[in-house]
mmCIF file as Biopython writes it, N, C-alpha, C and O atoms, coordinates in Angstrom:
data_model
#
loop_
_atom_site.group_PDB
_atom_site.id
_atom_site.type_symbol
_atom_site.label_atom_id
_atom_site.label_alt_id
_atom_site.label_comp_id
_atom_site.label_asym_id
_atom_site.label_entity_id
_atom_site.label_seq_id
_atom_site.pdbx_PDB_ins_code
_atom_site.Cartn_x
_atom_site.Cartn_y
_atom_site.Cartn_z
_atom_site.occupancy
_atom_site.B_iso_or_equiv
_atom_site.auth_seq_id
_atom_site.auth_asym_id
_atom_site.pdbx_PDB_model_num
ATOM 1   N N  . MET A ? 1  ? 0.853   -1.167 0.000   1.0 0.0 1  A 1 
ATOM 2   C CA . MET A ? 1  ? 0.000   0.000  0.000   1.0 0.0 1  A 1 
ATOM 3   C C  . MET A ? 1  ? 0.905   1.239  0.000   1.0 0.0 1  A 1 
ATOM 4   O O  . MET A ? 1  ? 1.868   1.309  0.764   1.0 0.0 1  A 1 
ATOM 5   N N  . ALA A ? 2  ? 0.599   2.189  -0.839  1.0 0.0 2  A 1 
ATOM 6   C CA . ALA A ? 2  ? 1.396   3.410  -0.939  1.0 0.0 2  A 1 
ATOM 7   C C  . ALA A ? 2  ? 1.053   4.348  0.206   1.0 0.0 2  A 1 
ATOM 8   O O  . ALA A ? 2  ? -0.104  4.471  0.609   1.0 0.0 2  A 1 
ATOM 9   N N  . LYS A ? 3  ? 2.074   5.001  0.715   1.0 0.0 3  A 1 
ATOM 10  C CA . LYS A ? 3  ? 1.869   5.991  1.768   1.0 0.0 3  A 1 
ATOM 11  C C  . LYS A ? 3  ? 2.115   7.370  1.180   1.0 0.0 3  A 1 
ATOM 12  O O  . LYS A ? 3  ? 3.078   7.583  0.443   1.0 0.0 3  A 1 
ATOM 13  N N  . PHE A ? 4  ? 1.256   8.278  1.506   1.0 0.0 4  A 1 
ATOM 14  C CA . PHE A ? 4  ? 1.390   9.648  1.037   1.0 0.0 4  A 1 
ATOM 15  C C  . PHE A ? 4  ? 1.693   10.540 2.232   1.0 0.0 4  A 1 
ATOM 16  O O  . PHE A ? 4  ? 1.032   10.459 3.268   1.0 0.0 4  A 1 
ATOM 17  N N  . TYR A ? 5  ? 2.678   11.371 2.078   1.0 0.0 5  A 1 
ATOM 18  C CA . TYR A ? 5  ? 3.073   12.267 3.141   1.0 0.0 5  A 1 
ATOM 19  C C  . TYR A ? 5  ? 2.794   13.701 2.722   1.0 0.0 5  A 1 
ATOM 20  O O  . TYR A ? 5  ? 3.080   14.098 1.592   1.0 0.0 5  A 1 
ATOM 21  N N  . ARG A ? 6  ? 2.255   14.439 3.605   1.0 0.0 6  A 1 
ATOM 22  C CA . ARG A ? 6  ? 2.008   15.863 3.364   1.0 0.0 6  A 1 
ATOM 23  C C  . ARG A ? 6  ? 3.052   16.655 4.105   1.0 0.0 6  A 1 
ATOM 24  O O  . ARG A ? 6  ? 3.321   16.413 5.282   1.0 0.0 6  A 1 
ATOM 25  N N  . SER A ? 7  ? 3.629   17.587 3.419   1.0 0.0 7  A 1 
ATOM 26  C CA . SER A ? 7  ? 4.571   18.445 4.124   1.0 0.0 7  A 1 
ATOM 27  C C  . SER A ? 7  ? 3.780   19.415 4.987   1.0 0.0 7  A 1 
ATOM 28  O O  . SER A ? 7  ? 2.699   19.867 4.608   1.0 0.0 7  A 1 
ATOM 29  N N  . LYS A ? 8  ? 4.319   19.718 6.123   1.0 0.0 8  A 1 
ATOM 30  C CA . LYS A ? 8  ? 3.643   20.643 7.020   1.0 0.0 8  A 1 
ATOM 31  C C  . LYS A ? 8  ? 4.005   22.061 6.602   1.0 0.0 8  A 1 
ATOM 32  O O  . LYS A ? 8  ? 5.110   22.544 6.850   1.0 0.0 8  A 1 
ATOM 33  N N  . GLN A ? 9  ? 3.058   22.698 5.974   1.0 0.0 9  A 1 
ATOM 34  C CA . GLN A ? 9  ? 3.274   24.059 5.509   1.0 0.0 9  A 1 
ATOM 35  C C  . GLN A ? 9  ? 2.559   25.021 6.430   1.0 0.0 9  A 1 
ATOM 36  O O  . GLN A ? 9  ? 1.496   24.718 6.972   1.0 0.0 9  A 1 
ATOM 37  N N  . ASN A ? 10 ? 3.156   26.180 6.599   1.0 0.0 10 A 1 
ATOM 38  C CA . ASN A ? 10 ? 2.513   27.198 7.411   1.0 0.0 10 A 1 
ATOM 39  C C  . ASN A ? 10 ? 1.305   27.746 6.666   1.0 0.0 10 A 1 
ATOM 40  O O  . ASN A ? 10 ? 1.391   28.072 5.482   1.0 0.0 10 A 1 
ATOM 41  N N  . ALA A ? 11 ? 0.209   27.844 7.349   1.0 0.0 11 A 1 
ATOM 42  C CA . ALA A ? 11 ? -1.003  28.385 6.744   1.0 0.0 11 A 1 
ATOM 43  C C  . ALA A ? 11 ? -0.843  29.892 6.567   1.0 0.0 11 A 1 
ATOM 44  O O  . ALA A ? 11 ? -0.365  30.590 7.461   1.0 0.0 11 A 1 
ATOM 45  N N  . VAL A ? 12 ? -1.248  30.374 5.405   1.0 0.0 12 A 1 
ATOM 46  C CA . VAL A ? 12 ? -1.158  31.800 5.117   1.0 0.0 12 A 1 
ATOM 47  C C  . VAL A ? 12 ? -2.419  32.465 5.650   1.0 0.0 12 A 1 
ATOM 48  O O  . VAL A ? 12 ? -3.532  32.031 5.354   1.0 0.0 12 A 1 
ATOM 49  N N  . ALA A ? 13 ? -2.240  33.511 6.428   1.0 0.0 13 A 1 
ATOM 50  C CA . ALA A ? 13 ? -3.383  34.224 6.984   1.0 0.0 13 A 1 
ATOM 51  C C  . ALA A ? 13 ? -4.072  35.022 5.879   1.0 0.0 13 A 1 
ATOM 52  O O  . ALA A ? 13 ? -3.415  35.722 5.108   1.0 0.0 13 A 1 
ATOM 53  N N  . VAL A ? 14 ? -5.364  34.915 5.809   1.0 0.0 14 A 1 
ATOM 54  C CA . VAL A ? 14 ? -6.147  35.631 4.813   1.0 0.0 14 A 1 
ATOM 55  C C  . VAL A ? 14 ? -6.701  36.889 5.461   1.0 0.0 14 A 1 
ATOM 56  O O  . VAL A ? 14 ? -7.325  36.832 6.521   1.0 0.0 14 A 1 
ATOM 57  N N  . ASN A ? 15 ? -6.469  38.018 4.819   1.0 0.0 15 A 1 
ATOM 58  C CA . ASN A ? 15 ? -6.932  39.299 5.352   1.0 0.0 15 A 1 
ATOM 59  C C  . ASN A ? 15 ? -8.398  39.497 4.968   1.0 0.0 15 A 1 
ATOM 60  O O  . ASN A ? 15 ? -8.713  39.718 3.799   1.0 0.0 15 A 1 
ATOM 61  N N  . MET A ? 16 ? -9.292  39.417 5.954   1.0 0.0 16 A 1 
ATOM 62  C CA . MET A ? 16 ? -10.725 39.603 5.714   1.0 0.0 16 A 1 
ATOM 63  C C  . MET A ? 16 ? -11.079 41.071 5.942   1.0 0.0 16 A 1 
ATOM 64  O O  . MET A ? 16 ? -10.693 41.664 6.950   1.0 0.0 16 A 1 
ATOM 65  N N  . ILE A ? 17 ? -11.815 41.647 4.997   1.0 0.0 17 A 1 
ATOM 66  C CA . ILE A ? 17 ? -12.257 43.032 5.124   1.0 0.0 17 A 1 
ATOM 67  C C  . ILE A ? 17 ? -13.754 43.101 4.859   1.0 0.0 17 A 1 
ATOM 68  O O  . ILE A ? 17 ? -14.301 42.277 4.126   1.0 0.0 17 A 1 
ATOM 69  N N  . ASP A ? 18 ? -14.415 44.092 5.461   1.0 0.0 18 A 1 
ATOM 70  C CA . ASP A ? 18 ? -15.836 44.311 5.196   1.0 0.0 18 A 1 
ATOM 71  C C  . ASP A ? 18 ? -15.966 44.870 3.784   1.0 0.0 18 A 1 
ATOM 72  O O  . ASP A ? 18 ? -15.376 45.901 3.460   1.0 0.0 18 A 1 
ATOM 73  N N  . THR A ? 19 ? -16.739 44.187 2.950   1.0 0.0 19 A 1 
ATOM 74  C CA . THR A ? 19 ? -16.847 44.517 1.535   1.0 0.0 19 A 1 
ATOM 75  C C  . THR A ? 19 ? -18.299 44.793 1.184   1.0 0.0 19 A 1 
ATOM 76  O O  . THR A ? 19 ? -19.194 44.071 1.622   1.0 0.0 19 A 1 
ATOM 77  N N  . GLN A ? 20 ? -18.536 45.833 0.400   1.0 0.0 20 A 1 
ATOM 78  C CA . GLN A ? 20 ? -19.880 46.130 -0.089  1.0 0.0 20 A 1 
ATOM 79  C C  . GLN A ? 20 ? -20.239 45.103 -1.165  1.0 0.0 20 A 1 
ATOM 80  O O  . GLN A ? 20 ? -19.472 44.878 -2.101  1.0 0.0 20 A 1 
ATOM 81  N N  . ILE A ? 21 ? -21.417 44.483 -1.020  1.0 0.0 21 A 1 
ATOM 82  C CA . ILE A ? 21 ? -21.869 43.487 -1.995  1.0 0.0 21 A 1 
ATOM 83  C C  . ILE A ? 21 ? -23.309 43.779 -2.387  1.0 0.0 21 A 1 
ATOM 84  O O  . ILE A ? 21 ? -24.029 44.488 -1.685  1.0 0.0 21 A 1 
ATOM 85  N N  . TRP A ? 22 ? -23.710 43.226 -3.511  1.0 0.0 22 A 1 
ATOM 86  C CA . TRP A ? 22 ? -25.101 43.192 -3.927  1.0 0.0 22 A 1 
ATOM 87  C C  . TRP A ? 22 ? -25.582 41.767 -3.688  1.0 0.0 22 A 1 
ATOM 88  O O  . TRP A ? 22 ? -24.944 40.810 -4.125  1.0 0.0 22 A 1 
ATOM 89  N N  . ILE A ? 23 ? -26.712 41.628 -2.990  1.0 0.0 23 A 1 
ATOM 90  C CA . ILE A ? 23 ? -27.266 40.310 -2.692  1.0 0.0 23 A 1 
ATOM 91  C C  . ILE A ? 23 ? -28.680 40.233 -3.253  1.0 0.0 23 A 1 
ATOM 92  O O  . ILE A ? 23 ? -29.439 41.200 -3.187  1.0 0.0 23 A 1 
ATOM 93  N N  . CYS A ? 24 ? -29.021 39.086 -3.798  1.0 0.0 24 A 1 
ATOM 94  C CA . CYS A ? 24 ? -30.327 38.909 -4.442  1.0 0.0 24 A 1 
ATOM 95  C C  . CYS A ? 24 ? -31.446 39.011 -3.408  1.0 0.0 24 A 1 
ATOM 96  O O  . CYS A ? 24 ? -31.331 38.486 -2.301  1.0 0.0 24 A 1 
ATOM 97  N N  . SER A ? 25 ? -32.519 39.686 -3.779  1.0 0.0 25 A 1 
ATOM 98  C CA . SER A ? 25 ? -33.654 39.853 -2.871  1.0 0.0 25 A 1 
ATOM 99  C C  . SER A ? 25 ? -34.589 38.643 -2.866  1.0 0.0 25 A 1 
ATOM 100 O O  . SER A ? 25 ? -35.441 38.525 -1.986  1.0 0.0 25 A 1 
ATOM 101 N N  . ASN A ? 26 ? -34.437 37.753 -3.832  1.0 0.0 26 A 1 
ATOM 102 C CA . ASN A ? 26 ? -35.246 36.541 -3.903  1.0 0.0 26 A 1 
ATOM 103 C C  . ASN A ? 26 ? -34.755 35.559 -2.836  1.0 0.0 26 A 1 
ATOM 104 O O  . ASN A ? 26 ? -33.571 35.225 -2.811  1.0 0.0 26 A 1 
ATOM 105 N N  . GLN A ? 27 ? -35.635 35.095 -1.964  1.0 0.0 27 A 1 
ATOM 106 C CA . GLN A ? 27 ? -35.272 34.196 -0.864  1.0 0.0 27 A 1 
ATOM 107 C C  . GLN A ? 27 ? -34.785 32.832 -1.360  1.0 0.0 27 A 1 
ATOM 108 O O  . GLN A ? 27 ? -34.015 32.167 -0.666  1.0 0.0 27 A 1 
ATOM 109 N N  . ASP A ? 28 ? -35.220 32.407 -2.549  1.0 0.0 28 A 1 
ATOM 110 C CA . ASP A ? 28 ? -34.825 31.107 -3.082  1.0 0.0 28 A 1 
ATOM 111 C C  . ASP A ? 28 ? -33.476 31.144 -3.795  1.0 0.0 28 A 1 
ATOM 112 O O  . ASP A ? 28 ? -32.919 30.097 -4.123  1.0 0.0 28 A 1 
ATOM 113 N N  . CYS A ? 29 ? -32.959 32.327 -4.033  1.0 0.0 29 A 1 
ATOM 114 C CA . CYS A ? 29 ? -31.694 32.494 -4.754  1.0 0.0 29 A 1 
ATOM 115 C C  . CYS A ? 29 ? -30.611 32.928 -3.761  1.0 0.0 29 A 1 
ATOM 116 O O  . CYS A ? 29 ? -30.862 33.780 -2.909  1.0 0.0 29 A 1 
ATOM 117 N N  . ASN A ? 30 ? -29.428 32.360 -3.863  1.0 0.0 30 A 1 
ATOM 118 C CA . ASN A ? 30 ? -28.345 32.737 -2.949  1.0 0.0 30 A 1 
ATOM 119 C C  . ASN A ? 30 ? -27.203 33.451 -3.680  1.0 0.0 30 A 1 
ATOM 120 O O  . ASN A ? 30 ? -26.054 33.395 -3.243  1.0 0.0 30 A 1 
ATOM 121 N N  . CYS A ? 31 ? -27.512 34.104 -4.763  1.0 0.0 31 A 1 
ATOM 122 C CA . CYS A ? 31 ? -26.517 34.800 -5.570  1.0 0.0 31 A 1 
ATOM 123 C C  . CYS A ? 31 ? -26.124 36.138 -4.931  1.0 0.0 31 A 1 
ATOM 124 O O  . CYS A ? 31 ? -26.966 36.835 -4.364  1.0 0.0 31 A 1 
ATOM 125 N N  . TRP A ? 32 ? -24.844 36.483 -5.029  1.0 0.0 32 A 1 
ATOM 126 C CA . TRP A ? 32 ? -24.356 37.786 -4.586  1.0 0.0 32 A 1 
ATOM 127 C C  . TRP A ? 32 ? -23.132 38.122 -5.418  1.0 0.0 32 A 1 
ATOM 128 O O  . TRP A ? 32 ? -22.519 37.238 -6.016  1.0 0.0 32 A 1 
ATOM 129 N N  . LEU A ? 33 ? -22.773 39.416 -5.457  1.0 0.0 33 A 1 
ATOM 130 C CA . LEU A ? 33 ? -21.574 39.836 -6.156  1.0 0.0 33 A 1 
ATOM 131 C C  . LEU A ? 33 ? -20.996 41.068 -5.493  1.0 0.0 33 A 1 
ATOM 132 O O  . LEU A ? 33 ? -21.715 41.851 -4.874  1.0 0.0 33 A 1 
ATOM 133 N N  . ARG A ? 34 ? -19.696 41.230 -5.629  1.0 0.0 34 A 1 
ATOM 134 C CA . ARG A ? 34 ? -19.025 42.400 -5.062  1.0 0.0 34 A 1 
ATOM 135 C C  . ARG A ? 34 ? -19.473 43.648 -5.811  1.0 0.0 34 A 1 
ATOM 136 O O  . ARG A ? 34 ? -19.613 43.628 -7.034  1.0 0.0 34 A 1 
ATOM 137 N N  . SER A ? 35 ? -19.693 44.724 -5.083  1.0 0.0 35 A 1 
ATOM 138 C CA . SER A ? 35 ? -20.139 45.979 -5.704  1.0 0.0 35 A 1 
ATOM 139 C C  . SER A ? 35 ? -19.118 46.506 -6.694  1.0 0.0 35 A 1 
ATOM 140 O O  . SER A ? 35 ? -19.491 47.098 -7.706  1.0 0.0 35 A 1 
ATOM 141 N N  . GLU A ? 36 ? -17.836 46.302 -6.422  1.0 0.0 36 A 1 
ATOM 142 C CA . GLU A ? 36 ? -16.813 46.818 -7.326  1.0 0.0 36 A 1 
ATOM 143 C C  . GLU A ? 36 ? -16.774 46.084 -8.663  1.0 0.0 36 A 1 
ATOM 144 O O  . GLU A ? 36 ? -16.135 46.559 -9.602  1.0 0.0 36 A 1 
ATOM 145 N N  . PHE A ? 37 ? -17.446 44.933 -8.768  1.0 0.0 37 A 1 
ATOM 146 C CA . PHE A ? 37 ? -17.488 44.194 -10.014 1.0 0.0 37 A 1 
ATOM 147 C C  . PHE A ? 37 ? -18.835 44.282 -10.719 1.0 0.0 37 A 1 
ATOM 148 O O  . PHE A ? 37 ? -19.050 43.588 -11.713 1.0 0.0 37 A 1 
ATOM 149 N N  . SER A ? 38 ? -19.744 45.116 -10.233 1.0 0.0 38 A 1 
ATOM 150 C CA . SER A ? 38 ? -21.036 45.276 -10.902 1.0 0.0 38 A 1 
ATOM 151 C C  . SER A ? 38 ? -20.919 46.345 -11.980 1.0 0.0 38 A 1 
ATOM 152 O O  . SER A ? 38 ? -20.125 47.277 -11.852 1.0 0.0 38 A 1 
ATOM 153 N N  . PHE A ? 39 ? -21.699 46.212 -13.027 1.0 0.0 39 A 1 
ATOM 154 C CA . PHE A ? 39 ? -21.631 47.127 -14.163 1.0 0.0 39 A 1 
ATOM 155 C C  . PHE A ? 39 ? -22.705 48.204 -14.125 1.0 0.0 39 A 1 
ATOM 156 O O  . PHE A ? 39 ? -22.684 49.119 -14.948 1.0 0.0 39 A 1 
ATOM 157 N N  . SER A ? 40 ? -23.637 48.116 -13.196 1.0 0.0 40 A 1 
ATOM 158 C CA . SER A ? 40 ? -24.692 49.126 -13.100 1.0 0.0 40 A 1 
ATOM 159 C C  . SER A ? 40 ? -24.866 49.535 -11.640 1.0 0.0 40 A 1 
ATOM 160 O O  . SER A ? 40 ? -24.391 48.861 -10.726 1.0 0.0 40 A 1 
ATOM 161 N N  . GLN A ? 41 ? -25.558 50.653 -11.445 1.0 0.0 41 A 1 
ATOM 162 C CA . GLN A ? 41 ? -25.751 51.140 -10.087 1.0 0.0 41 A 1 
ATOM 163 C C  . GLN A ? 41 ? -26.847 50.391 -9.355  1.0 0.0 41 A 1 
ATOM 164 O O  . GLN A ? 41 ? -26.834 50.343 -8.125  1.0 0.0 41 A 1 
ATOM 165 N N  . MET A ? 42 ? -27.782 49.811 -10.061 1.0 0.0 42 A 1 
ATOM 166 C CA . MET A ? 42 ? -28.832 48.971 -9.481  1.0 0.0 42 A 1 
ATOM 167 C C  . MET A ? 42 ? -28.910 47.680 -10.300 1.0 0.0 42 A 1 
ATOM 168 O O  . MET A ? 42 ? -29.785 47.551 -11.156 1.0 0.0 42 A 1 
ATOM 169 N N  . PRO A ? 43 ? -28.014 46.725 -10.052 1.0 0.0 43 A 1 
ATOM 170 C CA . PRO A ? 43 ? -27.971 45.521 -10.887 1.0 0.0 43 A 1 
ATOM 171 C C  . PRO A ? 43 ? -29.139 44.578 -10.630 1.0 0.0 43 A 1 
ATOM 172 O O  . PRO A ? 43 ? -29.755 44.604 -9.565  1.0 0.0 43 A 1 
ATOM 173 N N  . LEU A ? 44 ? -29.426 43.759 -11.611 1.0 0.0 44 A 1 
ATOM 174 C CA . LEU A ? 44 ? -30.370 42.656 -11.475 1.0 0.0 44 A 1 
ATOM 175 C C  . LEU A ? 44 ? -29.561 41.390 -11.234 1.0 0.0 44 A 1 
ATOM 176 O O  . LEU A ? 44 ? -28.412 41.283 -11.663 1.0 0.0 44 A 1 
ATOM 177 N N  . CYS A ? 45 ? -30.163 40.447 -10.554 1.0 0.0 45 A 1 
ATOM 178 C CA . CYS A ? 45 ? -29.493 39.189 -10.264 1.0 0.0 45 A 1 
ATOM 179 C C  . CYS A ? 45 ? -29.164 38.472 -11.573 1.0 0.0 45 A 1 
ATOM 180 O O  . CYS A ? 45 ? -30.049 38.307 -12.412 1.0 0.0 45 A 1 
ATOM 181 N N  . PRO A ? 46 ? -27.928 38.047 -11.769 1.0 0.0 46 A 1 
ATOM 182 C CA . PRO A ? 46 ? -27.580 37.361 -13.011 1.0 0.0 46 A 1 
ATOM 183 C C  . PRO A ? 46 ? -28.200 35.970 -13.119 1.0 0.0 46 A 1 
ATOM 184 O O  . PRO A ? 46 ? -28.266 35.408 -14.212 1.0 0.0 46 A 1 
ATOM 185 N N  . MET A ? 47 ? -28.651 35.415 -12.007 1.0 0.0 47 A 1 
ATOM 186 C CA . MET A ? 47 ? -29.229 34.075 -12.026 1.0 0.0 47 A 1 
ATOM 187 C C  . MET A ? 47 ? -30.744 34.076 -12.235 1.0 0.0 47 A 1 
ATOM 188 O O  . MET A ? 47 ? -31.264 33.343 -13.077 1.0 0.0 47 A 1 
ATOM 189 N N  . CYS A ? 48 ? -31.452 34.917 -11.450 1.0 0.0 48 A 1 
ATOM 190 C CA . CYS A ? 48 ? -32.917 34.857 -11.499 1.0 0.0 48 A 1 
ATOM 191 C C  . CYS A ? 48 ? -33.563 36.154 -11.967 1.0 0.0 48 A 1 
ATOM 192 O O  . CYS A ? 48 ? -34.786 36.223 -12.089 1.0 0.0 48 A 1 
ATOM 193 N N  . LYS A ? 49 ? -32.760 37.185 -12.232 1.0 0.0 49 A 1 
ATOM 194 C CA . LYS A ? 49 ? -33.216 38.491 -12.737 1.0 0.0 49 A 1 
ATOM 195 C C  . LYS A ? 49 ? -34.063 39.263 -11.727 1.0 0.0 49 A 1 
ATOM 196 O O  . LYS A ? 49 ? -34.818 40.150 -12.125 1.0 0.0 49 A 1 
ATOM 197 N N  . SER A ? 50 ? -33.961 38.951 -10.433 1.0 0.0 50 A 1 
ATOM 198 C CA . SER A ? 50 ? -34.646 39.718 -9.390  1.0 0.0 50 A 1 
ATOM 199 C C  . SER A ? 50 ? -33.805 40.941 -9.039  1.0 0.0 50 A 1 
ATOM 200 O O  . SER A ? 50 ? -32.644 41.049 -9.436  1.0 0.0 50 A 1 
ATOM 201 N N  . SER A ? 51 ? -34.406 41.852 -8.294  1.0 0.0 51 A 1 
ATOM 202 C CA . SER A ? 51 ? -33.644 43.028 -7.848  1.0 0.0 51 A 1 
ATOM 203 C C  . SER A ? 51 ? -32.630 42.604 -6.789  1.0 0.0 51 A 1 
ATOM 204 O O  . SER A ? 51 ? -32.769 41.555 -6.160  1.0 0.0 51 A 1 
ATOM 205 N N  . MET A ? 52 ? -31.608 43.439 -6.604  1.0 0.0 52 A 1 
ATOM 206 C CA . MET A ? 52 ? -30.573 43.146 -5.623  1.0 0.0 52 A 1 
ATOM 207 C C  . MET A ? 52 ? -30.482 44.291 -4.626  1.0 0.0 52 A 1 
ATOM 208 O O  . MET A ? 52 ? -30.767 45.442 -4.959  1.0 0.0 52 A 1 
ATOM 209 N N  . THR A ? 53 ? -30.080 43.964 -3.393  1.0 0.0 53 A 1 
ATOM 210 C CA . THR A ? 53 ? -29.941 44.971 -2.350  1.0 0.0 53 A 1 
ATOM 211 C C  . THR A ? 53 ? -28.476 45.071 -1.944  1.0 0.0 53 A 1 
ATOM 212 O O  . THR A ? 53 ? -27.718 44.108 -2.057  1.0 0.0 53 A 1 
ATOM 213 N N  . ASN A ? 54 ? -28.097 46.241 -1.474  1.0 0.0 54 A 1 
ATOM 214 C CA . ASN A ? 54 ? -26.718 46.506 -1.092  1.0 0.0 54 A 1 
ATOM 215 C C  . ASN A ? 54 ? -26.516 46.129 0.370   1.0 0.0 54 A 1 
ATOM 216 O O  . ASN A ? 54 ? -27.295 46.543 1.228   1.0 0.0 54 A 1 
ATOM 217 N N  . GLN A ? 55 ? -25.471 45.343 0.665   1.0 0.0 55 A 1 
ATOM 218 C CA . GLN A ? 55 ? -25.142 44.935 2.034   1.0 0.0 55 A 1 
ATOM 219 C C  . GLN A ? 55 ? -23.629 44.888 2.195   1.0 0.0 55 A 1 
ATOM 220 O O  . GLN A ? 55 ? -22.883 45.121 1.244   1.0 0.0 55 A 1 
ATOM 221 N N  . THR A ? 56 ? -23.188 44.585 3.409   1.0 0.0 56 A 1 
ATOM 222 C CA . THR A ? 56 ? -21.770 44.435 3.710   1.0 0.0 56 A 1 
ATOM 223 C C  . THR A ? 56 ? -21.518 43.014 4.186   1.0 0.0 56 A 1 
ATOM 224 O O  . THR A ? 56 ? -22.307 42.449 4.944   1.0 0.0 56 A 1 
ATOM 225 N N  . LYS A ? 57 ? -20.393 42.439 3.725   1.0 0.0 57 A 1 
ATOM 226 C CA . LYS A ? 57 ? -20.053 41.067 4.077   1.0 0.0 57 A 1 
ATOM 227 C C  . LYS A ? 57 ? -18.533 40.974 4.243   1.0 0.0 57 A 1 
ATOM 228 O O  . LYS A ? 57 ? -17.798 41.536 3.432   1.0 0.0 57 A 1 
ATOM 229 N N  . PRO A ? 58 ? -18.043 40.270 5.288   1.0 0.0 58 A 1 
ATOM 230 C CA . PRO A ? 58 ? -16.588 40.097 5.415   1.0 0.0 58 A 1 
ATOM 231 C C  . PRO A ? 58 ? -16.089 39.083 4.389   1.0 0.0 58 A 1 
ATOM 232 O O  . PRO A ? 58 ? -16.496 37.921 4.399   1.0 0.0 58 A 1 
ATOM 233 N N  . LEU A ? 59 ? -15.197 39.540 3.501   1.0 0.0 59 A 1 
ATOM 234 C CA . LEU A ? 59 ? -14.662 38.702 2.430   1.0 0.0 59 A 1 
ATOM 235 C C  . LEU A ? 59 ? -13.145 38.846 2.377   1.0 0.0 59 A 1 
ATOM 236 O O  . LEU A ? 59 ? -12.593 39.829 2.872   1.0 0.0 59 A 1 
ATOM 237 N N  . PRO A ? 60 ? -12.476 37.870 1.779   1.0 0.0 60 A 1 
ATOM 238 C CA . PRO A ? 60 ? -11.025 37.998 1.622   1.0 0.0 60 A 1 
ATOM 239 C C  . PRO A ? 60 ? -10.686 39.190 0.728   1.0 0.0 60 A 1 
ATOM 240 O O  . PRO A ? 60 ? -11.376 39.468 -0.253  1.0 0.0 60 A 1 
ATOM 241 N N  . GLU A ? 61 ? -9.618  39.880 1.089   1.0 0.0 61 A 1 
ATOM 242 C CA . GLU A ? 61 ? -9.193  41.045 0.323   1.0 0.0 61 A 1 
ATOM 243 C C  . GLU A ? 61 ? -8.630  40.594 -1.024  1.0 0.0 61 A 1 
ATOM 244 O O  . GLU A ? 61 ? -7.881  39.621 -1.102  1.0 0.0 61 A 1 
ATOM 245 N N  . ILE A ? 62 ? -8.998  41.309 -2.073  1.0 0.0 62 A 1 
ATOM 246 C CA . ILE A ? 62 ? -8.462  41.037 -3.399  1.0 0.0 62 A 1 
ATOM 247 C C  . ILE A ? 62 ? -7.297  41.982 -3.624  1.0 0.0 62 A 1 
ATOM 248 O O  . ILE A ? 62 ? -7.445  43.204 -3.585  1.0 0.0 62 A 1 
ATOM 249 N N  . VAL A ? 63 ? -6.144  41.392 -3.860  1.0 0.0 63 A 1 
ATOM 250 C CA . VAL A ? 63 ? -4.949  42.199 -4.117  1.0 0.0 63 A 1 
ATOM 251 C C  . VAL A ? 63 ? -4.773  42.286 -5.621  1.0 0.0 63 A 1 
ATOM 252 O O  . VAL A ? 63 ? -4.594  41.273 -6.298  1.0 0.0 63 A 1 
ATOM 253 N N  . ARG A ? 64 ? -4.826  43.493 -6.132  1.0 0.0 64 A 1 
ATOM 254 C CA . ARG A ? 64 ? -4.694  43.690 -7.572  1.0 0.0 64 A 1 
ATOM 255 C C  . ARG A ? 64 ? -3.259  44.039 -7.912  1.0 0.0 64 A 1 
ATOM 256 O O  . ARG A ? 64 ? -2.634  44.872 -7.255  1.0 0.0 64 A 1 
ATOM 257 N N  . ALA A ? 65 ? -2.755  43.402 -8.930  1.0 0.0 65 A 1 
ATOM 258 C CA . ALA A ? 65 ? -1.401  43.701 -9.388  1.0 0.0 65 A 1 
ATOM 259 C C  . ALA A ? 65 ? -1.426  44.940 -10.250 1.0 0.0 65 A 1 
ATOM 260 O O  . ALA A ? 65 ? -2.328  45.110 -11.070 1.0 0.0 65 A 1 
ATOM 261 N N  . ASN A ? 66 ? -0.451  45.802 -10.076 1.0 0.0 66 A 1 
ATOM 262 C CA . ASN A ? 66 ? -0.354  47.007 -10.876 1.0 0.0 66 A 1 
ATOM 263 C C  . ASN A ? 66 ? 0.319   46.640 -12.201 1.0 0.0 66 A 1 
ATOM 264 O O  . ASN A ? 66 ? 1.515   46.349 -12.234 1.0 0.0 66 A 1 
ATOM 265 N N  . ILE A ? 67 ? -0.456  46.654 -13.293 1.0 0.0 67 A 1 
ATOM 266 C CA . ILE A ? 67 ? 0.081   46.219 -14.584 1.0 0.0 67 A 1 
ATOM 267 C C  . ILE A ? 67 ? 0.533   47.388 -15.428 1.0 0.0 67 A 1 
ATOM 268 O O  . ILE A ? 67 ? 0.945   47.184 -16.570 1.0 0.0 67 A 1 
ATOM 269 N N  . TYR A ? 68 ? 0.473   48.617 -14.909 1.0 0.0 68 A 1 
ATOM 270 C CA . TYR A ? 68 ? 0.887   49.773 -15.701 1.0 0.0 68 A 1 
ATOM 271 C C  . TYR A ? 68 ? 2.325   50.097 -15.474 1.0 0.0 68 A 1 
ATOM 272 O O  . TYR A ? 68 ? 2.844   51.045 -16.063 1.0 0.0 68 A 1 
#
């Protein structure tokens, strides 16, 4: 029987920040998206086409690389 060994790596801490999101108002739909990635000021849900409400949720920080 083969044995597999995992190296013990240090876990990288993820920086969680409060992020503005749009969340679907339909109770049966669990879709949400970050406000910074929405294309309109009052988006519709991409899954069920219901209206969305603005809320805050703790999410991992997105680090953007400067490509300029």
